[in-house]
FIKOLZA-1660 file (N, C-alpha, C; in steps of 0.1 Angstrom, whole numbers, plus 5000, padded with zeros to 4 digits):
% residues 257
   i   px   py   pz ch aa at
   1 5010 4987 4998  A  M  N
   1 4996 4999 5003  A  M CA
   1 5007 5007 5000  A  M  C
   2 5007 5026 4990  A  T  N
   2 5007 5037 4995  A  T CA
   2 5002 5045 5004  A  T  C
   3 5010 5056 4994  A  A  N
   3 5003 5072 5004  A  A CA
   3 4996 5078 4997  A  A  C
   4 5000 5072 4981  A  L  N
   4 4983 5076 4973  A  L CA
   4 4973 5065 4974  A  L  C
   5 4977 5052 4978  A  T  N
   5 4958 5046 4974  A  T CA
   5 4954 5045 4995  A  T  C
   6 4966 5046 4999  A  L  N
   6 4960 5048 5017  A  L CA
   6 4958 5057 5017  A  L  C
   7 4940 5062 5026  A  N  N
   7 4935 5077 5023  A  N CA
   7 4938 5079 5047  A  N  C
   8 4944 5089 5038  A  P  N
   8 4944 5101 5056  A  P CA
   8 4942 5091 5065  A  P  C
   9 4927 5096 5069  A  S  N
   9 4919 5095 5069  A  S CA
   9 4921 5074 5085  A  S  C
  10 4919 5063 5069  A  D  N
  10 4929 5055 5074  A  D CA
  10 4943 5054 5082  A  D  C
  11 4954 5061 5085  A  A  N
  11 4968 5054 5083  A  A CA
  11 4961 5055 5099  A  A  C
  12 4963 5059 5108  A  F  N
  12 4965 5055 5118  A  F CA
  12 4946 5045 5124  A  F  C
  13 4943 5044 5115  A  A  N
  13 4930 5034 5118  A  A CA
  13 4933 5023 5137  A  A  C
  14 4945 5017 5129  A  A  N
  14 4949 5004 5142  A  A CA
  14 4951 5008 5153  A  A  C
  15 4948 5026 5159  A  L  N
  15 4946 5027 5168  A  L CA
  15 4931 5030 5176  A  L  C
  16 4935 5032 5193  A  P  N
  16 4922 5036 5194  A  P CA
  16 4921 5046 5192  A  P  C
  17 4906 5053 5191  A  S  N
  17 4902 5070 5187  A  S CA
  17 4901 5072 5192  A  S  C
  18 4904 5073 5208  A  G  N
  18 4908 5088 5222  A  G CA
  18 4930 5089 5217  A  G  C
  19 4936 5085 5210  A  L  N
  19 4956 5079 5212  A  L CA
  19 4955 5083 5199  A  L  C
  20 4947 5082 5189  A  R  N
  20 4943 5086 5180  A  R CA
  20 4941 5100 5172  A  R  C
  21 4934 5106 5186  A  K  N
  21 4929 5119 5183  A  K CA
  21 4940 5126 5193  A  K  C
  22 4950 5117 5202  A  D  N
  22 4964 5127 5206  A  D CA
  22 4966 5132 5200  A  D  C
  23 4977 5121 5188  A  L  N
  23 4987 5124 5186  A  L CA
  23 4984 5133 5176  A  L  C
  24 4971 5132 5161  A  L  N
  24 4969 5143 5151  A  L CA
  24 4958 5156 5162  A  L  C
  25 4957 5156 5169  A  G  N
  25 4956 5166 5175  A  G CA
  25 4964 5180 5179  A  G  C
  26 4976 5172 5188  A  A  N
  26 4988 5175 5195  A  A CA
  26 4993 5180 5180  A  A  C
  27 4995 5176 5169  A  F  N
  27 5002 5175 5154  A  F CA
  27 4995 5187 5146  A  F  C
  28 4984 5184 5149  A  N  N
  28 4976 5196 5139  A  N CA
  28 4980 5212 5145  A  N  C
  29 4977 5212 5159  A  D  N
  29 4979 5221 5169  A  D CA
  29 4987 5228 5163  A  D  C
  30 5006 5215 5160  A  I  N
  30 5017 5227 5160  A  I CA
  30 5018 5233 5148  A  I  C
  31 5014 5227 5137  A  V  N
  31 5012 5232 5125  A  V CA
  31 5003 5242 5122  A  V  C
  32 4992 5246 5131  A  T  N
  32 4986 5259 5128  A  T CA
  32 4992 5269 5140  A  T  C
  33 4994 5267 5149  A  N  N
  33 5001 5275 5156  A  N CA
  33 5017 5283 5152  A  N  C
  34 5024 5271 5144  A  F  N
  34 5035 5278 5139  A  F CA
  34 5032 5288 5129  A  F  C
  35 5016 5280 5120  A  E  N
  35 5021 5294 5105  A  E CA
  35 5007 5305 5115  A  E  C
  36 5011 5311 5126  A  Q  N
  36 4996 5314 5125  A  Q CA
  36 5013 5323 5136  A  Q  C
  37 5023 5324 5136  A  T  N
  37 5035 5324 5141  A  T CA
  37 5036 5327 5157  A  T  C
  38 5031 5317 5161  A  R  N
  38 5023 5314 5179  A  R CA
  38 5038 5307 5182  A  R  C
  39 5047 5312 5187  A  W  N
  39 5056 5300 5187  A  W CA
  39 5055 5291 5200  A  W  C
  40 5053 5298 5213  A  G  N
  40 5048 5292 5220  A  G CA
  40 5041 5281 5225  A  G  C
  41 5030 5282 5223  A  P  N
  41 5022 5275 5213  A  P CA
  41 5022 5260 5210  A  P  C
  42 5036 5264 5197  A  A  N
  42 5039 5257 5189  A  A CA
  42 5051 5246 5192  A  A  C
  43 5057 5246 5208  A  E  N
  43 5069 5247 5211  A  E CA
  43 5061 5234 5221  A  E  C
  44 5047 5240 5234  A  L  N
  44 5042 5235 5236  A  L CA
  44 5028 5224 5237  A  L  C
  45 5031 5219 5225  A  D  N
  45 5027 5206 5216  A  D CA
  45 5031 5203 5214  A  D  C
  46 5045 5202 5215  A  G  N
  46 5053 5194 5205  A  G CA
  46 5050 5188 5223  A  G  C
  47 5053 5187 5230  A  G  N
  47 5056 5179 5243  A  G CA
  47 5040 5171 5245  A  G  C
  48 5029 5171 5241  A  K  N
  48 5018 5167 5241  A  K CA
  48 5023 5151 5225  A  K  C
  49 5027 5154 5215  A  L  N
  49 5030 5152 5200  A  L CA
  49 5036 5140 5208  A  L  C
  50 5048 5145 5221  A  C  N
  50 5059 5135 5228  A  C CA
  50 5054 5123 5231  A  C  C
  51 5042 5122 5237  A  E  N
  51 5036 5123 5251  A  E CA
  51 5029 5108 5242  A  E  C
  52 5025 5110 5231  A  A  N
  52 5010 5102 5223  A  A CA
  52 5025 5100 5214  A  A  C
  53 5029 5105 5212  A  A  N
  53 5040 5089 5202  A  A CA
  53 5043 5079 5211  A  A  C
  54 5058 5084 5228  A  L  N
  54 5059 5075 5229  A  L CA
  54 5048 5061 5236  A  L  C
  55 5035 5064 5235  A  T  N
  55 5025 5053 5239  A  T CA
  55 5019 5046 5226  A  T  C
  56 5019 5055 5216  A  I  N
  56 5024 5039 5205  A  I CA
  56 5036 5037 5201  A  I  C
  57 5047 5036 5204  A  L  N
  57 5055 5030 5205  A  L CA
  57 5051 5020 5211  A  L  C
  58 5055 5018 5224  A  Q  N
  58 5047 5014 5237  A  Q CA
  58 5038 5001 5236  A  Q  C
  59 5031 5009 5227  A  G  N
  59 5022 4998 5222  A  G CA
  59 5027 4988 5210  A  G  C
  60 5030 4993 5201  A  L  N
  60 5043 4987 5189  A  L CA
  60 5047 4973 5200  A  L  C
  61 5056 4977 5209  A  A  N
  61 5064 4972 5210  A  A CA
  61 5055 4957 5220  A  A  C
  62 5045 4962 5223  A  A  N
  62 5037 4951 5232  A  A CA
  62 5026 4938 5222  A  A  C
  63 5035 4944 5209  A  G  N
  63 5030 4941 5197  A  G CA
  63 5013 4935 5193  A  G  C
  64 5005 4952 5196  A  G  N
  64 5000 4962 5191  A  G CA
  64 4988 4960 5199  A  G  C
  65 4992 4963 5214  A  T  N
  65 4980 4964 5222  A  T CA
  65 4985 4982 5232  A  T  C
  66 4974 4983 5219  A  Y  N
  66 4977 5003 5227  A  Y CA
  66 4966 5007 5237  A  Y  C
  67 4973 5013 5244  A  E  N
  67 4962 5030 5256  A  E CA
  67 4957 5029 5249  A  E  C
  68 4939 5026 5258  A  A  N
  68 4934 5044 5250  A  A CA
  68 4935 5056 5246  A  A  C
  69 4945 5055 5252  A  R  N
  69 4953 5071 5253  A  R CA
  69 4962 5077 5258  A  R  C
  70 4970 5087 5249  A  S  N
  70 4984 5089 5256  A  S CA
  70 4989 5088 5273  A  S  C
  71 4996 5088 5280  A  K  N
  71 5000 5087 5290  A  K CA
  71 5015 5100 5291  A  K  C
  72 5013 5102 5301  A  K  N
  72 5026 5108 5307  A  K CA
  72 5034 5097 5311  A  K  C
  73 5044 5097 5313  A  P  N
  73 5055 5096 5313  A  P CA
  73 5061 5098 5327  A  P  C
  74 5065 5092 5340  A  R  N
  74 5070 5099 5352  A  R CA
  74 5086 5102 5348  A  R  C
  75 5092 5098 5341  A  N  N
  75 5104 5104 5336  A  N CA
  75 5106 5102 5315  A  N  C
  76 5101 5115 5312  A  M  N
  76 5106 5111 5297  A  M CA
  76 5112 5100 5291  A  M  C
  77 5126 5104 5294  A  F  N
  77 5141 5104 5294  A  F CA
  77 5141 5088 5291  A  F  C
  78 5138 5082 5302  A  D  N
  78 5143 5071 5314  A  D CA
  78 5128 5058 5298  A  D  C
  79 5123 5068 5302  A  A  N
  79 5108 5055 5297  A  A CA
  79 5112 5051 5280  A  A  C
  80 5122 5062 5274  A  C  N
  80 5125 5064 5257  A  C CA
  80 5138 5053 5255  A  C  C
  81 5142 5061 5267  A  K  N
  81 5154 5055 5270  A  K CA
  81 5156 5034 5272  A  K  C
  82 5145 5030 5277  A  A  N
  82 5135 5018 5274  A  A CA
  82 5131 5008 5267  A  A  C
  83 5128 5016 5254  A  M  N
  83 5124 5011 5245  A  M CA
  83 5135 5005 5239  A  M  C
  84 5149 5008 5245  A  E  N
  84 5160 4999 5234  A  E CA
  84 5161 4982 5238  A  E  C
  85 5152 4983 5246  A  Q  N
  85 5155 4969 5261  A  Q CA
  85 5148 4960 5249  A  Q  C
  86 5139 4960 5244  A  N  N
  86 5129 4954 5229  A  N CA
  86 5139 4949 5213  A  N  C
  87 5136 4936 5212  A  T  N
  87 5146 4939 5200  A  T CA
  87 5139 4930 5189  A  T  C
  88 5127 4925 5189  A  T  N
  88 5117 4927 5183  A  T CA
  88 5111 4937 5173  A  T  C
  89 5113 4947 5180  A  Q  N
  89 5111 4959 5171  A  Q CA
  89 5127 4969 5158  A  Q  C
  90 5120 4969 5152  A  P  N
  90 5127 4981 5142  A  P CA
  90 5135 4986 5151  A  P  C
  91 5147 4988 5147  A  R  N
  91 5156 5002 5156  A  R CA
  91 5150 5017 5153  A  R  C
  92 5133 5022 5139  A  S  N
  92 5129 5032 5147  A  S CA
  92 5121 5029 5156  A  S  C
  93 5119 5021 5157  A  V  N
  93 5112 5019 5166  A  V CA
  93 5117 5017 5185  A  V  C
  94 5128 5013 5182  A  T  N
  94 5130 5012 5198  A  T CA
  94 5142 5024 5200  A  T  C
  95 5154 5029 5192  A  I  N
  95 5167 5040 5194  A  I CA
  95 5158 5051 5181  A  I  C
  96 5155 5053 5175  A  Q  N
  96 5151 5060 5169  A  Q CA
  96 5140 5071 5169  A  Q  C
  97 5130 5069 5168  A  I  N
  97 5119 5079 5175  A  I CA
  97 5118 5083 5185  A  I  C
  98 5127 5073 5196  A  P  N
  98 5121 5077 5209  A  P CA
  98 5136 5085 5209  A  P  C
  99 5143 5092 5206  A  R  N
  99 5157 5094 5205  A  R CA
  99 5150 5108 5205  A  R  C
 100 5147 5113 5193  A  M  N
 100 5139 5123 5188  A  M CA
 100 5125 5128 5193  A  M  C
 101 5125 5120 5204  A  I  N
 101 5112 5124 5214  A  I CA
 101 5118 5128 5227  A  I  C
 102 5130 5126 5229  A  V  N
 102 5139 5133 5240  A  V CA
 102 5143 5145 5232  A  V  C
 103 5148 5145 5225  A  A  N
 103 5148 5162 5219  A  A CA
 103 5138 5168 5224  A  A  C
 104 5128 5160 5207  A  L  N
 104 5118 5174 5213  A  L CA
 104 5109 5179 5224  A  L  C
 105 5109 5169 5236  A  Y  N
 105 5108 5173 5248  A  Y CA
 105 5110 5182 5256  A  Y  C
 106 5132 5181 5255  A  E  N
 106 5140 5189 5257  A  E CA
 106 5129 5200 5254  A  E  C
 107 5130 5206 5243  A  I  N
 107 5130 5223 5235  A  I CA
 107 5113 5228 5251  A  I  C
 108 5102 5219 5246  A  R  N
 108 5095 5218 5255  A  R CA
 108 5096 5225 5273  A  R  C
 109 5105 5217 5274  A  N  N
 109 5108 5219 5293  A  N CA
 109 5114 5227 5296  A  N  C
 110 5126 5226 5290  A  N  N
 110 5141 5230 5294  A  N CA
 110 5145 5243 5282  A  N  C
 111 5136 5248 5267  A  R  N
 111 5138 5262 5265  A  R CA
 111 5136 5276 5266  A  R  C
 112 5126 5276 5279  A  G  N
 112 5118 5284 5286  A  G CA
 112 5104 5289 5281  A  G  C
 113 5099 5275 5271  A  V  N
 113 5083 5272 5273  A  V CA
 113 5076 5267 5285  A  V  C
 114 5087 5253 5288  A  G  N
 114 5071 5247 5299  A  G CA
 114 5070 5252 5307  A  G  C
 115 5079 5256 5316  A  H  N
 115 5086 5260 5328  A  H CA
 115 5092 5273 5327  A  H  C
 116 5094 5279 5338  A  A  N
 116 5102 5294 5340  A  A CA
 116 5110 5290 5342  A  A  C
 117 5125 5297 5337  A  G  N
 117 5136 5298 5347  A  G CA
 117 5146 5289 5329  A  G  C
 118 5140 5291 5319  A  G  N
 118 5146 5286 5311  A  G CA
 118 5149 5296 5302  A  G  C
 119 5167 5293 5297  A  D  N
 119 5173 5301 5294  A  D CA
 119 5171 5308 5284  A  D  C
 120 5166 5307 5269  A  I  N
 120 5161 5313 5260  A  I CA
 120 5144 5313 5258  A  I  C
 121 5139 5322 5256  A  D  N
 121 5121 5323 5253  A  D CA
 121 5119 5315 5242  A  D  C
 122 5106 5316 5238  A  P  N
 122 5099 5309 5233  A  P CA
 122 5105 5324 5212  A  P  C
 123 5107 5315 5204  A  N  N
 123 5108 5318 5194  A  N CA
 123 5106 5308 5178  A  N  C
 124 5115 5316 5166  A  E  N
 124 5106 5312 5158  A  E CA
 124 5115 5300 5146  A  E  C
 125 5131 5303 5156  A  M  N
 125 5139 5287 5160  A  M CA
 125 5135 5272 5161  A  M  C
 126 5135 5279 5173  A  D  N
 126 5131 5267 5185  A  D CA
 126 5119 5259 5178  A  D  C
 127 5105 5268 5174  A  A  N
 127 5093 5261 5169  A  A CA
 127 5092 5255 5160  A  A  C
 128 5103 5260 5144  A  T  N
 128 5111 5258 5133  A  T CA
 128 5112 5241 5137  A  T  C
 129 5123 5237 5147  A  A  N
 129 5127 5224 5154  A  A CA
 129 5118 5222 5149  A  A  C
 130 5106 5221 5161  A  V  N
 130 5094 5217 5170  A  V CA
 130 5087 5204 5157  A  V  C
 131 5082 5215 5149  A  L  N
 131 5079 5214 5130  A  L CA
 131 5080 5202 5127  A  L  C
 132 5091 5203 5126  A  Y  N
 132 5098 5191 5117  A  Y CA
 132 5104 5179 5126  A  Y  C
 133 5105 5176 5137  A  M  N
 133 5106 5171 5147  A  M CA
 133 5094 5164 5148  A  M  C
 134 5079 5170 5148  A  S  N
 134 5066 5165 5146  A  S CA
 134 5068 5163 5129  A  S  C
 135 5068 5164 5121  A  K  N
 135 5066 5156 5115  A  K CA
 135 5074 5141 5110  A  K  C
 136 5085 5142 5114  A  W  N
 136 5094 5132 5108  A  W CA
 136 5086 5121 5123  A  W  C
 137 5086 5125 5133  A  I  N
 137 5077 5114 5143  A  I CA
 137 5069 5108 5135  A  I  C
 138 5056 5118 5124  A  V  N
 138 5046 5113 5128  A  V CA
 138 5044 5102 5114  A  V  C
 139 5056 5111 5106  A  A  N
 139 5053 5104 5089  A  A CA
 139 5069 5088 5095  A  A  C
 140 5070 5089 5101  A  E  N
 140 5080 5076 5111  A  E CA
 140 5069 5063 5114  A  E  C
 141 5062 5071 5123  A  L  N
 141 5051 5065 5131  A  L CA
 141 5043 5055 5119  A  L  C
 142 5034 5069 5110  A  V  N
 142 5030 5055 5097  A  V CA
 142 5040 5051 5089  A  V  C
 143 5057 5049 5087  A  R  N
 143 5054 5041 5077  A  R CA
 143 5059 5023 5084  A  R  C
 144 5063 5023 5098  A  N  N
 144 5063 5017 5106  A  N CA
 144 5048 5010 5102  A  N  C
 145 5038 5016 5108  A  V  N
 145 5018 5011 5112  A  V CA
 145 5021 5004 5093  A  V  C
 146 5023 5010 5082  A  H  N
 146 5018 5004 5072  A  H CA
 146 5029 4998 5060  A  H  C
 147 5041 4996 5069  A  S  N
 147 5050 4992 5058  A  S CA
 147 5057 5003 5047  A  S  C
 148 5053 5020 5044  A  L  N
 148 5057 5028 5033  A  L CA
 148 5072 5029 5032  A  L  C
 149 5074 5033 5024  A  E  N
 149 5082 5042 5025  A  E CA
 149 5081 5056 5027  A  E  C
 150 5101 5057 5027  A  T  N
 150 5099 5073 5038  A  T CA
 150 5095 5083 5030  A  T  C
 151 5093 5081 5015  A  A  N
 151 5088 5087 5010  A  A CA
 151 5069 5093 5008  A  A  C
 152 5067 5080 5007  A  E  N
 152 5053 5082 5007  A  E CA
 152 5045 5082 5021  A  E  C
 153 5056 5080 5033  A  A  N
 153 5044 5082 5039  A  A CA
 153 5047 5097 5047  A  A  C
 154 5057 5104 5039  A  T  N
 154 5064 5119 5040  A  T CA
 154 5045 5128 5038  A  T  C
 155 5048 5125 5022  A  E  N
 155 5038 5130 5018  A  E CA
 155 5020 5123 5027  A  E  C
 156 5021 5115 5029  A  L  N
 156 5003 5113 5033  A  L CA
 156 5010 5123 5047  A  L  C
 157 5015 5124 5053  A  V  N
 157 5014 5128 5069  A  V CA
 157 5012 5143 5061  A  V  C
 158 5019 5149 5050  A  E  N
 158 5012 5162 5051  A  E CA
 158 4999 5161 5047  A  E  C
 159 4995 5148 5042  A  A  N
 159 4973 5152 5035  A  A CA
 159 4968 5147 5049  A  A  C
 160 4972 5146 5061  A  L  N
 160 4973 5149 5074  A  L CA
 160 4972 5160 5081  A  L  C
 161 4976 5171 5080  A  I  N
 161 4972 5187 5082  A  I CA
 161 4962 5194 5076  A  I  C
 162 4956 5194 5088  A  E  N
 162 4939 5201 5084  A  E CA
 162 4950 5217 5088  A  E  C
 163 4949 5220 5077  A  R  N
 163 4955 5237 5080  A  R CA
 163 4939 5242 5081  A  R  C
 164 4944 5252 5088  A  Q  N
 164 4936 5265 5091  A  Q CA
 164 4943 5277 5091  A  Q  C
 165 4941 5284 5074  A  V  N
 165 4947 5301 5065  A  V CA
 165 4941 5308 5071  A  V  C
 166 4948 5313 5079  A  S  N
 166 4947 5325 5083  A  S CA
 166 4941 5333 5073  A  S  C
 167 4944 5333 5059  A  L  N
 167 4942 5343 5052  A  L CA
 167 4929 5343 5039  A  L  C
 168 4931 5328 5041  A  V  N
 168 4919 5322 5035  A  V CA
 168 4904 5323 5046  A  V  C
 169 4892 5328 5032  A  W  N
 169 4882 5328 5045  A  W CA
 169 4872 5318 5034  A  W  C
 170 4865 5309 5039  A  S  N
 170 4862 5298 5042  A  S CA
 170 4844 5297 5041  A  S  C
 171 4832 5290 5035  A  S  N
 171 4822 5288 5038  A  S CA
 171 4815 5280 5029  A  S  C
 172 4812 5272 5037  A  G  N
 172 4808 5257 5024  A  G CA
 172 4818 5256 5016  A  G  C
 173 4813 5247 4996  A  E  N
 173 4826 5249 4984  A  E CA
 173 4833 5267 4988  A  E  C
 174 4828 5274 4995  A  K  N
 174 4833 5287 4988  A  K CA
 174 4845 5290 4992  A  K  C
 175 4853 5294 4987  A  K  N
 175 4870 5301 4994  A  K CA
 175 4873 5319 4989  A  K  C
 176 4877 5317 5000  A  R  N
 176 4877 5337 4993  A  R CA
 176 4899 5336 4998  A  R  C
 177 4906 5341 4987  A  V  N
 177 4916 5349 4996  A  V CA
 177 4917 5366 4999  A  V  C
 178 4916 5368 5013  A  L  N
 178 4913 5377 5019  A  L CA
 178 4922 5388 5014  A  L  C
 179 4933 5382 5010  A  H  N
 179 4945 5394 5018  A  H CA
 179 4947 5398 4996  A  H  C
 180 4949 5408 4996  A  L  N
 180 4941 5421 4981  A  L CA
 180 4958 5421 4976  A  L  C
 181 4962 5421 4966  A  G  N
 181 4979 5427 4951  A  G CA
 181 4980 5416 4954  A  G  C
 182 4979 5404 4957  A  L  N
 182 4986 5388 4957  A  L CA
 182 4987 5385 4943  A  L  C
 183 4992 5373 4938  A  S  N
 183 4993 5373 4923  A  S CA
 183 4985 5355 4923  A  S  C
 184 4985 5359 4910  A  W  N
 184 4970 5344 4915  A  W CA
 184 4978 5329 4919  A  W  C
 185 4996 5332 4916  A  K  N
 185 5002 5321 4921  A  K CA
 185 4998 5320 4935  A  K  C
 186 5006 5330 4944  A  E  N
 186 5004 5331 4952  A  E CA
 186 4983 5325 4963  A  E  C
 187 4983 5340 4953  A  R  N
 187 4966 5330 4955  A  R CA
 187 4963 5315 4957  A  R  C
 188 4969 5309 4947  A  T  N
 188 4969 5295 4941  A  T CA
 188 4972 5285 4953  A  T  C
 189 4987 5293 4962  A  L  N
 189 4991 5285 4964  A  L CA
 189 4987 5280 4981  A  L  C
 190 4979 5298 4984  A  L  N
 190 4970 5303 4994  A  L CA
 190 4964 5294 5000  A  L  C
 191 4949 5291 4985  A  L  N
 191 4941 5281 4988  A  L CA
 191 4942 5265 4987  A  L  C
 192 4949 5263 4980  A  L  N
 192 4957 5249 4980  A  L CA
 192 4966 5241 4991  A  L  C
 193 4973 5250 5001  A  L  N
 193 4974 5253 5015  A  L CA
 193 4961 5250 5023  A  L  C
 194 4958 5262 5015  A  S  N
 194 4939 5252 5032  A  S CA
 194 4936 5244 5027  A  S  C
 195 4936 5227 5021  A  E  N
 195 4926 5217 5017  A  E CA
 195 4942 5208 5019  A  E  C
 196 4935 5196 5025  A  S  N
 196 4945 5184 5025  A  S CA
 196 4946 5169 5018  A  S  C
 197 4939 5179 5005  A  S  N
 197 4940 5168 4988  A  S CA
 197 4936 5171 4979  A  S  C
 198 4936 5167 4969  A  E  N
 198 4939 5172 4961  A  E CA
 198 4920 5179 4954  A  E  C
 199 4927 5189 4947  A  V  N
 199 4910 5204 4945  A  V CA
 199 4911 5196 4924  A  V  C
 200 4902 5197 4922  A  S  N
 200 4896 5203 4911  A  S CA
 200 4899 5209 4907  A  S  C
 201 4899 5212 4891  A  E  N
 201 4911 5223 4890  A  E CA
 201 4890 5238 4886  A  E  C
 202 4880 5236 4889  A  A  N
 202 4869 5234 4881  A  A CA
 202 4869 5245 4895  A  A  C
 203 4872 5236 4907  A  L  N
 203 4869 5244 4918  A  L CA
 203 4873 5258 4920  A  L  C
 204 4890 5252 4922  A  L  N
 204 4902 5262 4919  A  L CA
 204 4898 5272 4915  A  L  C
 205 4893 5275 4903  A  F  N
 205 4891 5286 4892  A  F CA
 205 4876 5290 4897  A  F  C
 206 4872 5288 4903  A  S  N
 206 4857 5289 4911  A  S CA
 206 4860 5298 4922  A  S  C
 207 4870 5297 4929  A  W  N
 207 4874 5303 4941  A  W CA
 207 4885 5314 4939  A  W  C
 208 4892 5310 4932  A  L  N
 208 4905 5324 4923  A  L CA
 208 4894 5337 4919  A  L  C
 209 4885 5337 4919  A  E  N
 209 4876 5344 4909  A  E CA
 209 4888 5344 4887  A  E  C
 210 4894 5336 4889  A  H  N
 210 4901 5341 4877  A  H CA
 210 4887 5343 4864  A  H  C
 211 4899 5347 4853  A  P  N
 211 4887 5353 4839  A  P CA
 211 4882 5340 4831  A  P  C
 212 4895 5338 4828  A  K  N
 212 4899 5327 4821  A  K CA
 212 4904 5317 4817  A  K  C
 213 4897 5298 4822  A  V  N
 213 4905 5294 4830  A  V CA
 213 4911 5282 4815  A  V  C
 214 4911 5284 4807  A  T  N
 214 4926 5282 4802  A  T CA
 214 4934 5294 4801  A  T  C
 215 4938 5308 4801  A  D  N
 215 4948 5313 4807  A  D CA
 215 4949 5309 4821  A  D  C
 216 4948 5300 4833  A  L  N
 216 4948 5298 4843  A  L CA
 216 4959 5286 4841  A  L  C
 217 4955 5275 4830  A  R  N
 217 4964 5262 4832  A  R CA
 217 4971 5270 4824  A  R  C
 218 4973 5280 4815  A  R  N
 218 4991 5276 4806  A  R CA
 218 4988 5286 4814  A  R  C
 219 4994 5293 4824  A  N  N
 219 5003 5309 4833  A  N CA
 219 5004 5302 4842  A  N  C
 220 4997 5298 4847  A  I  N
 220 4998 5295 4864  A  I CA
 220 4995 5277 4866  A  I  C
 221 4985 5268 4867  A  L  N
 221 4990 5254 4865  A  L CA
 221 4998 5249 4863  A  L  C
 222 5004 5250 4851  A  V  N
 222 5012 5245 4844  A  V CA
 222 5023 5245 4846  A  V  C
 223 5024 5258 4843  A  P  N
 223 5041 5263 4851  A  P CA
 223 5050 5263 4864  A  P  C
 224 5031 5259 4872  A  G  N
 224 5041 5254 4889  A  G CA
 224 5037 5237 4887  A  G  C
 225 5033 5230 4880  A  H  N
 225 5035 5218 4875  A  H CA
 225 5050 5209 4876  A  H  C
 226 5057 5221 4865  A  K  N
 226 5069 5216 4864  A  K CA
 226 5078 5221 4874  A  K  C
 227 5074 5233 4884  A  Q  N
 227 5081 5236 4892  A  Q CA
 227 5080 5227 4905  A  Q  C
 228 5073 5220 4898  A  R  N
 228 5068 5210 4915  A  R CA
 228 5064 5215 4923  A  R  C
 229 5061 5220 4926  A  L  N
 229 5049 5233 4936  A  L CA
 229 5037 5226 4939  A  L  C
 230 5028 5215 4927  A  W  N
 230 5020 5213 4929  A  W CA
 230 5015 5200 4919  A  W  C
 231 5009 5194 4922  A  E  N
 231 5012 5176 4910  A  E CA
 231 4993 5185 4901  A  E  C
 232 4997 5191 4888  A  Y  N
 232 4984 5190 4882  A  Y CA
 232 4984 5177 4874  A  Y  C
 233 4975 5169 4874  A  D  N
 233 4964 5161 4865  A  D CA
 233 4955 5167 4853  A  D  C
 234 4962 5163 4840  A  V  N
 234 4955 5174 4825  A  V CA
 234 4942 5162 4826  A  V  C
 235 4947 5148 4829  A  R  N
 235 4937 5138 4822  A  R CA
 235 4923 5144 4840  A  R  C
 236 4928 5137 4848  A  T  N
 236 4916 5142 4856  A  T CA
 236 4913 5161 4860  A  T  C
 237 4921 5168 4856  A  R  N
 237 4921 5178 4857  A  R CA
 237 4919 5187 4872  A  R  C
 238 4927 5176 4885  A  T  N
 238 4927 5177 4893  A  T CA
 238 4944 5189 4901  A  T  C
 239 4942 5192 4909  A  V  N
 239 4956 5202 4918  A  V CA
 239 4955 5201 4930  A  V  C
 240 4968 5191 4933  A  R  N
 240 4977 5187 4946  A  R CA
 240 4986 5195 4952  A  R  C
 241 4986 5204 4961  A  L  N
 241 5003 5211 4971  A  L CA
 241 5013 5197 4974  A  L  C
 242 5024 5200 4960  A  L  N
 242 5036 5193 4965  A  L CA
 242 5045 5195 4978  A  L  C
 243 5050 5188 4984  A  P  N
 243 5063 5194 4999  A  P CA
 243 5066 5204 4991  A  P  C
 244 5072 5209 4982  A  P  N
 244 5080 5222 4977  A  P CA
 244 5072 5234 4980  A  P  C
 245 5054 5228 4974  A  G  N
 245 5043 5243 4976  A  G CA
 245 5040 5243 4986  A  G  C
 246 5044 5233 4992  A  I  N
 246 5042 5236 5006  A  I CA
 246 5047 5246 5012  A  I  C
 247 5059 5240 5016  A  S  N
 247 5073 5248 5019  A  S CA
 247 5065 5262 5015  A  S  C
 248 5066 5267 5005  A  E  N
 248 5068 5283 4993  A  E CA
 248 5052 5288 5001  A  E  C
 249 5044 5278 5001  A  A  N
 249 5028 5288 5005  A  A CA
 249 5032 5291 5021  A  A  C
 250 5037 5279 5029  A  E  N
 250 5039 5284 5045  A  E CA
 250 5048 5301 5044  A  E  C
 251 5059 5297 5041  A  D  N
 251 5073 5308 5036  A  D CA
 251 5062 5316 5038  A  D  C
 252 5049 5320 5026  A  L  N
 252 5044 5330 5025  A  L CA
 252 5033 5334 5035  A  L  C
 253 5027 5329 5038  A  L  N
 253 5020 5329 5053  A  L CA
 253 5025 5334 5067  A  L  C
 254 5036 5332 5067  A  R  N
 254 5047 5336 5070  A  R CA
 254 5047 5354 5075  A  R  C
 255 5050 5353 5059  A  S  N
 255 5053 5369 5057  A  S CA
 255 5045 5377 5055  A  S  C
 256 5031 5372 5056  A  L  N
 256 5019 5379 5050  A  L CA
 256 5014 5383 5064  A  L  C
 257 5017 5378 5075  A  S  N
 257 5008 5374 5088  A  S CA
 257 5016 5384 5101  A  S  C
% end
């Protein structure tokens, strides 16, 4: 099974609903807070993701028997270190993900976020580290649960993100970019960022209120496809944001905030 055939809603279907909600809720909160430049909350949510991720690892090590909800260990470092004693699971589960969890938890606890007295105030650099470590952890969890390739797991993780793009107004099937003066390409990036899956060309055309669909294809969709900002399928007439496009859209969003 690949990320193209696996529905994002099934990515963690094997987990209890509460544990799945804990993981994805923390993950999406990190993404949303980062995109809205709320560095402190983004870093705080990293701790919640660590607790959910460790609970999932412990369930994997127990042969797929999971706790109903995530649990905070008495000592995160010791709990992650204990995972190394398991010899039945791959190195990713027993060593690599636990060590990343320790690093992420350290930022949450000892960089002036989780407790007073840290030597660094919440900042973009730390929040960026939290964001990308969180994406890596979730991708590795998906990869281990479904035996995916790394690139496939990464693509699926992007599809799991429920982005709330502050500059995009939404009502039913209607969307509008609220910031005036943006290029067609910039508006397209923001609209696609607000969606977690592919969008029909017709729907995107209506959101943009572009004057001519043939011009949209020739001047925006095809060049963007060649630049690998999005995947434009000329057969199905659908558009889906690709990782380079996600990065560019996120940078644009932060510059406008």
